[in-house]
N, C-alpha and C positions, 0 to 999 in steps of 0.2 A: 546572671540568669541561669536557671536550671530548666532543662527541657527533658521531661520523661517521655520517651518515645516508645510506642507500642506498635508493632506490625500487626495489622488487622485485616480481616476479610470483610468486615462491616463495622461501622460505628455511628452513633448518633447521640445528640445531646438535646434534652428537652427542658423547657422552663414552664412550670405550671401545667404540665401535661401536653404542651405544644412543642413539636419538634422544631428547633431553630437552626440546627446544623446536622447534616447527615452525609455519609459517604457509603457507597456500595460499589467498590471497585470491581473491575473485571480482573480478578486475581487478588492483588494485595494493595493496601493503602496504609497510611500512617495516622495514628492518633498522637498529637503532641500536646501534652499537659505542660503549661508554661508558668513558671514561677519567677518573680522579679524581686531583687533585693535593692537596698538603698544605693549601692554604687554602680548600678547598671545604667547604660546609656543607649542611645539609638544605634551607635556603631556596633556595640556588642550584639544587639538584637539582630542587626543585618548579618553579622558574621555567623551567628548561630543559625539563622535561617539558611544561609548558604551551606553550612555544615550539614544541616538536616537534609537539604535538597540533594546533596551529593553522597550522603551516608549509604554505604553498600550493605544494607540489611535485608533486602528483598531476595527472593529466590535467585539462584545463579549469581550471587554477589552483585546484584544490580541495585541501583539507587532509584529514588522517586524520579529523578531527572531522566534516567534511562527509560523508564516505563510509563511516564506521565501518571504515576500513581497519585490519587487524590490525598489530601491532608486535611484532617479535622483539628483545628487549634482551639484549645480550651484553657482559659486562665485557671491557675491552681496555686493560690498563695500558700497552701499547706505544704508545698514542697520545701518551704523554709521553716518548718516546725523545728523547735528545739526541745528535745526530750531528755536532756542530760540530767535534769533534776526532777524528782517527784514523778507523779503520774499524769500531770496535766501539761500538755504542750504549751509553749509560749510561741508567739508569732512575731517577736521583735525584729527578726532578720528580714521579714517580708516588707517590701516597700508599701507605703500607703497607696490607696486607689488612684489618687491624683498623679502619682509617679508611675505606677504600674500599668494602668490602662493604656496610656499612649504607647508604651513600650511593647505591650502585647500586640497592639494594632500595628506598630512598625514591623514587628516580626512577621505577622500575617501578610502585610502589604509587601514586604521584601520577597516572601515566597511567591506571591502572585506576580510580582514584577519579573521573577525568574521563569515564569511559565507554569507554576503549580496551580492546580484546581483546589482552591482553599474554601472550606466552610469553617464557621466559628461558632462558639457558644456566645453567651451574653455576659460581659464582664460584671462581676459582683453579684450575679443572680444565684439563687439556689437552683443548681442544675442537676439533672439526673443524666448520667452518662452510661450508655450501653455500648458494649463492644464485644467482638469475637476476636480474641487475641490469637494470632496465627503463629504457631511454633511451640510454645509461646516465645516471642522475642520481645524483650523490654530492655531499653538502653537509656542511661542517663547521660545527657550532653551538658557539658559546662566548658567554659573557656578559662 
């Protein structure tokens, strides 16, 4: 799994013009773009959720767990794009939806179980994501 994390002051995701997930933190929150590959499993999803929850990238080196910062989770298979050859990316490293969708949900559920306020996008949908990146701070999480 790859989680591209952005520290935000606001973020929302819409499908067909309708907002399906949104965070407006008092201060800062996190947008987590989640990519899944073929070798990922539920244990890795839970470990990455814990890593994100404890990651000290908010002001004063605090984590989302310290500040109860909200988290918007959006599936993003394009994090596994292969651009080594030519000009057209390939997506062979991205897990198919039947594998990826439950793992993205496991990631979001693990965050919720730890106490996070989680909003999500819609898996597999054509989503429009808006955010105000704070800092900017963008970090790639992998195990």
